[in-house]
C-alpha positions in Angstrom: 26.8 29.7 85.1 24.7 31.5 87.9 26.2 31.1 91.4 24.3 31.9 94.6 26.1 33.8 97.7 25.4 32.3 100.8 25.3 34.9 103.6 26.9 33.5 106.9 25.7 35.5 110.2 26.6 35.2 113.4 24.9 36.7 116.2 21.7 38.6 116.6 20.2 40.1 113.6 20.2 43.9 113.9 16.6 45.7 112.4 18.4 48.7 111.1 14.8 50.0 109.8 13.4 49.3 113.2 12.2 52.9 115.2 14.2 53.3 118.6 12.8 52.7 121.8 13.3 54.3 125.4 16.8 52.7 126.1 18.0 53.3 122.6 16.6 56.2 122.0 17.9 57.7 124.8 21.4 56.1 124.0 21.4 57.8 120.8 20.9 61.1 122.3 23.0 61.2 125.4 26.2 59.8 122.6 25.3 62.5 120.4 25.4 65.3 122.0 28.8 64.0 123.7 30.0 63.7 120.1 28.8 66.8 118.7 30.5 68.8 122.3 34.1 66.6 121.7 34.1 67.9 118.4 32.7 71.5 119.1 35.1 72.1 121.8 38.3 70.7 119.9 37.8 72.8 116.7 36.1 76.4 118.6 32.6 75.8 117.3 30.4 78.8 118.4 28.0 77.1 121.8 25.3 78.6 120.0 25.2 76.7 116.8 24.2 73.3 119.1 21.7 75.2 121.3 19.8 76.3 117.8 20.1 73.0 116.0 18.3 71.7 119.7 15.7 74.2 118.7 14.9 73.0 115.2 14.8 69.7 116.1 11.7 70.0 118.9 9.7 72.4 116.6 10.3 69.7 114.0 9.2 67.0 116.7 6.2 68.9 117.5 4.8 69.5 114.2 5.6 66.1 113.2 3.7 64.5 116.3 0.2 67.1 115.6 -0.3 65.7 112.0 -0.1 62.4 113.5 -2.6 63.5 116.5 -0.2 62.5 119.6 -0.8 63.8 123.1 0.1 67.6 124.2 2.3 65.3 126.8 4.0 63.1 124.3 4.9 66.7 122.9 5.5 68.3 125.4 8.6 65.1 126.7 10.0 64.4 123.1 10.2 69.0 122.9 11.8 69.0 126.3 14.4 66.3 125.6 15.7 68.2 122.2 16.1 71.3 124.6 17.8 69.7 127.3 20.4 67.5 125.4 20.8 70.7 123.2 21.3 72.8 126.6 24.0 70.5 128.0 25.7 70.2 124.6 26.1 74.2 124.7 27.2 74.3 128.3 29.7 71.4 127.8 31.0 73.3 124.8 31.9 76.3 126.9 33.2 74.3 129.9 34.3 71.1 128.4 32.8 67.9 127.9 35.5 65.5 129.8 35.3 66.6 133.2 33.2 64.3 136.0 30.5 67.1 135.6 30.1 66.9 132.0 29.8 63.0 131.9 27.6 62.7 135.1 25.0 65.2 133.9 24.9 63.7 130.7 24.2 60.0 132.2 21.6 61.6 134.7 19.8 63.5 131.2 19.9 59.9 130.0 18.3 58.5 132.3 15.7 60.8 132.3 15.3 61.1 128.6 14.5 57.2 128.9 12.3 57.1 131.7 10.4 60.0 130.0 10.2 57.8 126.8 9.4 55.0 128.4 6.3 56.9 129.8 4.9 58.6 127.0 4.9 54.9 125.1 2.4 54.0 127.7 0.7 56.3 127.5 0.0 56.6 123.6 -0.7 52.9 123.8 -3.2 53.2 126.1 -4.7 56.1 124.1 -4.7 54.3 120.9 -6.7 51.3 122.6 -9.1 53.6 124.0 -9.8 55.5 120.7 -10.1 51.6 118.9 -12.9 50.9 121.6 -14.6 54.5 120.8 -14.5 53.7 117.7 -16.5 50.4 117.9 -18.7 51.9 120.7 -19.2 54.2 117.6 -19.5 51.7 115.1 -22.1 49.9 117.5 -24.1 52.7 117.8 -24.2 53.5 114.5 -26.2 50.0 113.6 -29.2 51.2 111.1 -32.0 52.3 112.2 -34.0 49.2 111.0 -31.7 46.7 112.3 -32.2 48.4 115.4 -36.2 48.5 114.8 -35.6 44.7 113.9 -34.0 43.9 117.2 -36.4 45.8 119.4 -39.7 44.1 117.9 -38.0 40.6 118.6 -37.3 41.5 121.9 -40.9 42.5 122.7 -42.2 40.1 120.6 -40.3 37.3 122.5 -41.0 38.5 126.1 -45.1 38.7 125.2 -45.1 35.4 123.6 -42.7 33.4 125.1 -42.1 35.5 128.3 -38.2 35.0 127.8 -36.1 38.2 128.2 -34.1 38.3 125.4 -31.0 41.0 124.6 -29.9 41.2 121.0 -26.7 41.1 120.3 -27.0 41.2 116.4 -28.6 41.3 113.0 -27.2 39.6 110.0 -29.3 40.4 106.8 -28.9 37.1 104.6 -26.5 37.5 101.0 -29.5 35.7 99.2 -31.9 38.3 100.6 -34.3 35.7 101.8 -34.8 37.0 105.3 -32.4 37.5 108.3 -30.6 35.8 111.8 -30.8 37.5 115.4 -27.9 36.7 117.6 -29.8 36.3 121.4 -29.0 36.3 125.0 -31.6 35.1 127.0 -31.6 36.2 130.6 -31.9 33.5 133.3 -30.1 30.4 131.9 -33.1 29.7 129.3 -31.7 27.6 126.2 -32.8 27.7 122.3 -35.8 25.0 122.8 -37.7 26.7 125.1 -38.1 29.3 122.5 -38.1 27.0 119.1 -41.6 25.6 121.0 -42.7 28.7 120.0 -41.9 29.0 116.7 -45.2 28.9 114.9 -46.8 31.6 117.4 -43.6 33.5 116.8 -44.3 33.5 113.1 -47.8 33.9 113.0 -47.0 37.3 115.4 -44.8 38.3 112.7 -47.1 38.2 110.2 -44.6 36.2 108.2 -45.7 35.0 104.5 -46.7 31.6 104.3 -43.7 28.7 104.3 -41.7 31.5 106.2 -40.9 30.3 109.5 -38.9 31.8 112.5 -36.8 29.1 113.6 -34.3 29.0 116.7 -31.9 26.9 117.1 -28.4 26.7 119.3 -25.8 30.1 119.4 -21.6 29.8 120.2 -22.3 28.7 123.6 -25.3 27.1 125.1 -26.4 30.7 126.8 -26.8 31.9 123.4 -29.6 31.4 120.3 -29.9 32.1 116.6 -33.4 32.6 115.3 -33.7 32.5 111.6 -36.3 35.0 110.2 -37.4 33.9 106.9 -38.8 36.8 105.0 -39.2 35.5 101.3 -40.4 31.8 100.5 -38.1 30.5 98.5 -39.2 27.1 98.6 -42.6 28.5 96.5 -41.0 29.2 93.6 -39.1 26.0 91.3 -35.7 26.3 91.1 -33.4 23.7 88.3 -30.8 21.6 89.4 -27.9 23.8 89.4 -25.8 24.0 86.0 -22.0 23.4 87.3 -21.6 20.2 87.1 -18.2 20.4 88.9 -16.6 17.8 91.1 -18.2 16.8 94.5 -16.3 14.3 97.2 -18.6 12.4 99.5 -16.3 13.4 102.4 -16.9 17.0 101.8 -21.4 16.3 101.7 -23.3 16.0 98.3 -25.7 18.7 98.2 -29.4 17.4 97.8 -31.5 20.9 98.2 -31.5 24.0 99.5 -32.8 25.5 103.1 -35.2 28.0 103.3 -32.6 30.5 103.3 -31.5 29.9 100.2 -28.2 27.8 101.2 -27.5 24.4 99.9 -28.0 21.4 102.6 -25.3 18.8 102.5 -25.9 15.1 103.0 -22.6 13.7 104.5 -23.0 9.9 104.0 -19.5 8.5 104.8 -21.1 6.8 107.9 -24.7 7.3 107.7 -27.6 5.7 105.5 -30.5 7.8 104.3 -34.2 7.2 104.2 -36.2 9.6 102.0 -40.0 9.5 102.0 -43.0 11.0 100.2 -46.3 10.1 98.7 -47.2 10.1 95.2 -46.7 13.2 93.8 -44.3 14.8 96.6 -41.4 14.8 94.0 -39.9 11.9 95.7 -38.7 10.1 91.9 -37.2 13.6 91.1 -35.3 13.9 94.5 -34.4 10.4 93.9 -32.6 12.0 90.8 -31.3 14.5 92.5 -29.6 12.0 94.6 -28.4 10.4 91.7 -26.8 13.0 90.2 -24.8 14.1 93.8 -23.1 11.0 93.3 -22.5 10.7 90.0 -20.8 14.4 90.4 -18.7 12.7 93.6 -15.2 11.5 92.4 -15.3 8.8 95.2 -18.6 6.7 95.1 -20.3 4.1 92.6 -23.8 4.3 92.6 -25.7 0.6 92.9 -29.3 1.3 92.1 -32.4 -1.0 93.2 -35.9 -0.4 92.0 -38.4 -3.1 91.4 -40.9 -1.1 89.7 -39.4 -2.0 86.7 -36.3 0.2 87.5 -37.7 3.5 86.8 -35.6 5.3 89.0 -32.2 4.1 87.1 -32.7 3.7 83.5 -32.7 7.7 82.8 -29.2 7.4 84.0 -28.8 3.8 82.1 -30.9 4.1 78.6 -29.5 7.0 77.0 -25.6 5.0 77.3 -27.2 1.7 75.9 -28.8 3.4 73.0 -26.0 4.8 71.8 -27.4 8.6 72.7 -24.5 10.6 74.4 -21.2 11.4 73.1 -18.3 13.0 74.3 -16.2 15.8 72.8 -13.1 14.1 72.3 -14.7 10.6 71.4 -14.6 8.2 73.9 -17.4 6.4 75.1 -19.5 7.3 77.7 -20.1 5.4 81.1 -23.8 5.0 82.3 -24.2 7.2 85.7 -24.8 4.6 87.8 -22.7 1.6 88.5 -25.4 -1.2 88.3 -28.9 -1.4 88.1 -31.3 -3.8 89.1 -34.5 -3.9 87.9 -35.5 -7.6 88.8 -35.6 -9.3 91.8 -32.9 -12.0 90.7 -30.4 -9.2 89.8 -31.6 -7.2 93.4 -30.0 -10.5 94.7 -27.1 -10.5 92.9 -26.1 -7.1 94.2 -26.7 -7.2 97.7 -24.4 -10.7 98.0 -22.3 -8.9 96.1 -22.4 -5.9 98.5 -22.3 -8.4 101.5 -19.0 -10.1 100.1 -17.1 -6.7 99.2 -17.8 -5.4 102.5 -16.5 -8.8 104.5 -13.3 -9.1 102.3 -12.6 -5.2 102.2 -12.5 -5.8 105.9 -9.1 -9.0 105.4 -7.2 -6.8 102.7 -7.2 -3.2 104.0 -5.9 -3.9 107.6 -2.7 -2.8 106.5 -4.3 0.3 105.5 -6.2 1.1 108.3 -3.3 0.5 110.3 -1.2 2.9 108.4 -4.1 5.2 108.5 -4.7 4.9 112.3 -8.3 4.2 111.9 -11.0 1.8 111.9 -12.8 3.5 109.0 -11.5 2.6 105.5 -9.9 5.4 103.9 -12.7 6.8 100.8 -10.9 7.4 97.9 -11.3 7.4 93.9 -9.2 4.6 94.5 -11.2 2.7 96.8 -14.8 4.3 96.4 -17.9 3.9 99.1 -20.3 1.7 97.7 -23.8 3.8 97.8 -27.0 1.6 97.6 -30.0 3.2 96.4 -32.9 1.4 96.9 -36.2 2.8 95.4 -39.2 1.7 97.9 -37.1 -0.3 100.1 -38.1 0.7 103.7 -41.8 -1.0 102.4 -39.4 -4.0 100.8 -38.2 -4.4 105.0 -41.7 -3.9 106.3 -43.3 -6.7 104.0 -44.9 -9.7 105.2 -43.9 -11.4 101.3 -41.7 -14.8 102.2 -39.9 -13.6 99.1 -39.5 -9.8 99.7 -38.3 -10.7 103.4 -35.7 -12.7 102.1 -34.5 -9.5 100.8 -35.0 -7.1 103.4 -32.6 -9.7 105.3 -29.7 -9.3 102.7 -30.5 -5.3 102.6 -30.1 -5.0 106.7 -27.2 -7.5 106.7 -25.7 -4.7 104.7 -26.6 -1.8 106.7 -25.2 -3.7 109.7 -21.9 -5.0 108.5 -20.8 -2.6 106.2 -20.7 0.8 108.0 -16.5 1.1 108.3 -15.9 -0.3 104.8 -17.6 1.8 102.7 -20.7 0.4 101.9 -24.1 2.4 102.9 -27.9 2.8 101.9 -30.2 5.3 100.6 -34.0 3.9 101.5 -37.0 5.6 99.8 -40.8 4.6 101.0 -44.3 6.2 100.5 -44.7 7.3 103.6 -43.3 7.7 107.3 -45.6 5.5 108.7 -44.9 2.9 111.8 -44.9 0.1 109.7 -41.8 1.8 107.7 -39.6 3.6 110.7 -40.9 0.6 112.9 -37.4 -1.3 112.4 -34.9 -0.6 114.8 -31.8 -1.0 112.2 -33.4 1.6 110.3 -33.6 4.7 113.2 -30.4 3.8 114.3 -28.7 4.4 111.2 -30.3 6.5 108.8 -29.6 9.5 110.5 -30.0 11.3 107.4 -33.9 11.6 106.6 -36.3 13.1 104.5 -40.0 13.9 104.0 -41.7 14.7 101.2 -45.0 16.1 102.1 -46.6 17.8 99.1 -49.3 19.1 101.3 -49.6 14.9 102.0 -51.4 14.4 105.8 -51.8 11.2 105.6 -49.2 8.4 106.5 -46.3 11.8 107.3 -46.0 11.3 110.7 -43.3 13.8 111.2 -43.0 13.0 115.0 -41.8 9.8 114.4 -39.4 10.5 111.2 -37.7 13.4 113.1 -38.1 12.7 116.8 -37.6 15.2 119.6 -38.0 17.8 116.7 -41.2 20.2 117.6 -42.9 22.7 115.2 -43.0 20.4 112.3 -46.5 20.8 110.0 -47.0 19.4 106.8 -48.7 22.4 105.5 -45.5 24.4 106.4 -44.5 22.8 102.8 -47.3 22.5 100.9 -45.5 22.4 97.3 -44.1 19.5 95.2 -41.0 18.7 96.1 -40.6 20.8 99.4 -40.6 19.1 102.2 -38.7 18.3 105.8 -34.6 17.1 106.2 -32.5 16.7 109.3 -28.9 15.2 109.1 -26.7 14.8 112.4 -25.2 18.3 111.1 -28.2 20.4 110.5 -31.4 19.9 112.5 -34.3 18.8 110.8 -36.2 21.8 109.1 -37.8 23.2 105.8 -36.4 22.4 102.5 -36.4 21.6 98.7 -35.2 19.4 95.9 -33.7 21.2 92.9 -36.0 20.2 90.0 -33.8 18.2 87.7 -34.8 18.2 84.1 -34.0 14.6 81.8 -32.0 17.0 79.4 -29.8 17.7 82.7 -29.6 14.1 83.8 -27.8 13.3 80.3 -25.5 16.5 81.0 -24.4 14.9 84.2 -23.6 11.4 82.4 -21.3 13.0 79.8 -20.1 15.8 82.0 -19.0 13.2 84.6 -18.2 10.0 82.6 -14.3 10.3 83.0 -14.8 11.1 87.1 -16.3 8.0 87.8 -14.1 5.7 90.0 -13.2 2.1 89.1 -14.5 -0.5 92.0 -10.7 -1.6 93.6 -9.2 -4.6 92.2 -9.5 -6.7 95.9 -13.2 -5.6 95.7 -13.5 -6.8 92.3 -12.4 -10.0 93.2 -14.4 -10.1 95.7 -18.0 -8.9 94.0 -17.0 -12.2 91.5 -18.2 -12.6 87.7 -21.6 -11.4 88.2 -20.5 -8.6 88.7 -18.4 -8.0 86.5 -21.1 -9.4 83.8 -23.5 -6.9 85.2 -23.6 -5.5 81.6 -24.1 -8.8 79.7 -26.9 -8.7 77.0 -28.7 -11.2 79.1 -28.6 -9.1 82.5 -29.8 -5.9 80.5 -32.6 -7.7 78.6 -35.2 -6.4 80.9 -34.1 -2.7 79.6 -33.9 -3.3 76.4 -37.6 -4.6 76.9 -38.5 -1.1 78.4 -37.0 0.2 75.4 -39.3 -1.6 73.4 -42.3 -0.1 74.8 -41.6 3.0 73.7 -39.8 2.8 70.5 -41.1 2.2 67.4 -42.1 -1.4 66.2 -39.5 -2.9 64.8 -38.5 -6.3 64.0 -36.9 -8.9 66.6 -33.1 -10.1 66.2 -31.7 -12.2 68.3 -29.5 -11.0 70.7 -25.4 -12.7 70.9 -24.4 -14.2 73.6 -21.1 -12.6 75.3 -19.5 -11.0 78.3 -19.7 -7.2 78.2 -21.8 -4.0 77.7 -22.2 -5.2 74.1 -24.6 -2.5 73.1 -24.3 -2.8 69.9 -26.3 -6.0 70.4 -29.2 -4.1 72.2 -29.9 -2.0 68.8 -31.4 -4.4 66.0 -29.9 -3.7 62.8 -32.2 -3.0 59.8 -32.3 -4.8 56.7 -32.8 -1.5 55.0 -30.0 0.6 54.0 -28.8 2.6 57.1 -27.9 6.5 57.2 -24.6 8.1 58.1 -26.1 8.6 61.7 -27.3 5.6 62.2 -24.2 4.2 61.1 -21.9 6.7 63.1 -23.8 6.0 66.3 -23.3 1.8 65.1 -19.3 2.5 65.7 -19.5 4.7 68.3 -21.5 1.4 70.2 -18.6 -0.3 68.6 -16.0 2.0 70.5 -18.3 1.7 74.2 -18.4 -2.6 73.8 -14.0 -2.3 73.5 -13.3 0.0 76.3 -16.1 -1.9 78.8 -16.9 -5.2 77.3 -15.9 -8.3 79.9 -14.4 -11.1 78.4 -15.5 -14.8 79.9 -13.3 -16.6 81.7 -10.9 -18.9 80.2 -12.9 -21.6 81.6 -16.4 -20.6 81.0 -18.4 -22.3 78.3 -19.8 -20.3 76.0 -23.9 -19.9 75.9 -25.1 -21.0 72.8 -27.2 -18.4 70.9 -30.5 -18.2 72.1 -33.2 -19.9 68.9 -35.6 -16.7 69.3 -34.8 -13.2 71.0 -34.7 -12.8 74.5 -37.0 -9.9 74.2 -40.9 -10.1 74.6 -42.9 -11.2 71.7 -46.4 -9.4 73.4 -48.3 -10.3 70.3 -48.0 -14.0 71.0 -48.8 -13.6 75.1 -52.1 -11.8 73.9 -54.2 -11.5 70.9 -53.6 -8.7 68.2 -56.8 -6.8 69.9 -54.4 -5.9 72.8 -54.0 -1.7 72.8 -50.1 -0.6 73.1 -50.9 0.8 77.0 -51.9 -3.0 77.6 -48.7 -4.5 75.9 -46.7 -1.6 78.2 -48.7 -3.1 81.5 -47.4 -6.8 80.7 -44.3 -5.3 79.9 -44.1 -4.0 83.5 -45.6 -6.9 85.0 -42.7 -9.4 82.9 -39.9 -6.8 84.2 -41.1 -7.4 87.9 -40.3 -10.8 87.9 -41.0 -13.5 90.6 -42.3 -10.2 93.1 -45.1 -9.0 91.0 -46.4 -5.5 91.4 -49.7 -4.0 91.9 -51.9 -1.7 89.7 -51.1 1.8 91.7 -47.8 0.7 90.1 -48.4 0.0 86.4 -50.6 2.9 86.5 -48.0 5.5 87.3 -45.6 4.0 84.8 -48.5 4.4 82.0 -49.6 7.9 83.4 -47.6 9.8 81.6 -47.4 8.3 78.3 -50.9 6.6 77.7 -53.0 8.3 80.6 -53.9 5.3 82.2 -55.5 5.3 85.3 -55.2 3.0 88.1 -59.3 1.8 87.4 -58.3 1.1 83.9 -54.9 -1.1 85.5 -57.4 -2.4 87.8 -60.2 -4.1 85.2 -56.8 -5.2 83.0 -55.7 -7.4 85.3 -58.9 -9.0 86.7 -59.5 -10.2 83.0 -55.8 -11.3 83.1 -56.4 -12.9 86.6 -59.3 -15.1 85.3 -58.0 -15.7 81.6 -54.8 -17.1 83.4 -52.4 -14.6 82.2 -51.3 -13.4 85.2 -51.9 -14.5 89.2 -53.2 -12.6 91.7 -51.3 -13.2 95.0 -52.7 -11.7 98.4 -54.9 -9.6 99.7 -56.3 -6.1 100.4 -53.6 -3.6 100.0 -51.4 -6.2 100.1 -52.6 -7.9 96.5 -50.2 -7.9 93.6 -49.9 -9.7 90.5 -47.0 -11.9 88.9 -47.0 -12.5 85.3 -47.6 -16.6 84.1 -44.0 -16.6 83.1 -43.0 -16.4 86.8 -45.8 -18.0 88.5 -44.1 -20.9 89.2 -44.8 -21.7 93.5 -47.2 -18.9 93.8 -50.7 -19.9 95.1 -54.0 -18.6 93.0 -56.5 -16.5 94.6 -59.9 -17.0 94.4 
């Protein structure tokens, strides 16, 4: 059995490896000389031996001092100490070391040696500091000619254009090779904003390429300024979403894109809401997918998505799972990339009601946790995840004058108003940075993380309202798709670009992050109620099946059985013909998902009778067989839009990629359908929308 020895010590510990100081060195020298003199006198040792030993010691210390480049003063002091000690020892051996004269002279020599050693040590320390300072000055003086030229050039440029005298303290090249930073010290108490207001003029004078800027920002204190100069327009090139799908946390920030220096910019959304604006063609939808990708990678976030435009923002994160197209290496079922998707008005109301209930319930049940953590912010973690509500074109909902939309807007504002501390935040998108969008005080106050994707579009992009107090931002600085401006409380508004995220990357992220998604805590699930638990029921996801109907090959309608849970096998109709091995494997895979994620009805909940006919679309019964696939798809969009309805532009955007349908064509269809009663037209001018007759009860038709 191994034993461990315990060493007990008392008193101060001695370091026998430490060198001598002035006191210990003097004591060592005097006691050594006294011992040698006493021994030599008692044994009749020749006195010359002591003198020879002292001379050897003096020579040895001198050689060692020369090797380490000691000062001549130090070399002389140490050699003299050896020779004086050797001389006293030689005299004491001859005349006797035990006399008062011998002892007194030895004590005097010891004091002298100690004082000389202390003086020499102080001199050497001062000499080393001076040498180090000289080396630093030499390093500073050896600044490359290129950097010195850059520093002189910008000092002259700022003096000429801004009328400000600055001293350039440093020039740092960026590791990405996209530019450099200047550390400036303006004279006369000038602050960074005086230089920032001339950013455009400085960029033009420096002949920077299009898309490159010279941006001034605060330095280490109020008297210093950092000027970031971009020399390579990284925003002009398209960069795909990083292939590293590692774990993220809401508390450390979610990457949304990259700055002009190619560094990632993070959105910190624990307390803040976000507003993303961008006209059609600016890359806003791609930006939404980038945001959803970051949330999917986070271990402490559950994502709820509202998109009344047929759910297009969230469908790529759900349909591959519903259709059984994804699988994991360990054989476990794949979870959707978002936790809840609402593509209709009714589903959006259910989601917002659940969010309000969760926030209010958390305020009561987690009081002990808040007290233990000594905070008024709910500690978000994988066990108590934050709910991020992503509402596509949500800002337009808040600005809408429609009665139905106003009801939805009130619920959105309630979530924004009451749920900050309890971990429910929103990301709103809009088609433009206009007064109608930014006129709501709640948005301006809570949405401090802001993104404006311009795509070169000037109409409806008031950057002054989007980023108040920030000067020098112009739409023409970001003409590329996916590029624009982003500002956060931690990072001033400036140029940035979102990554291009491809459909196959979305599927890869869904698979890679499936086991990372947290589960809503039990208390919040209880507050959200059965509407949350049954969010993946076949009846609730029927509109998603309608989306697949318009893109998949025609198939016979089959009734979907009622029941709870994510019944993926019910979402795919069974062929009457013999199925292949691949189809059979997909069927078994969907059954595995049903088994893991299904939600059984409560014992007291009556089971609904199976519908007499399938819940999917039967467009041939609504329209004649002469309708084209594009027209049937348009009718599908109208039905999915529910009582809210939708407009010609929204329908054209959905159909354009697959059918190449233009807005003018859709307008013609809607006019014909309004005349024959298939749809009901509501509103006038830019507020015109069309509601399918299924949902048109209570909607007054327009002449």
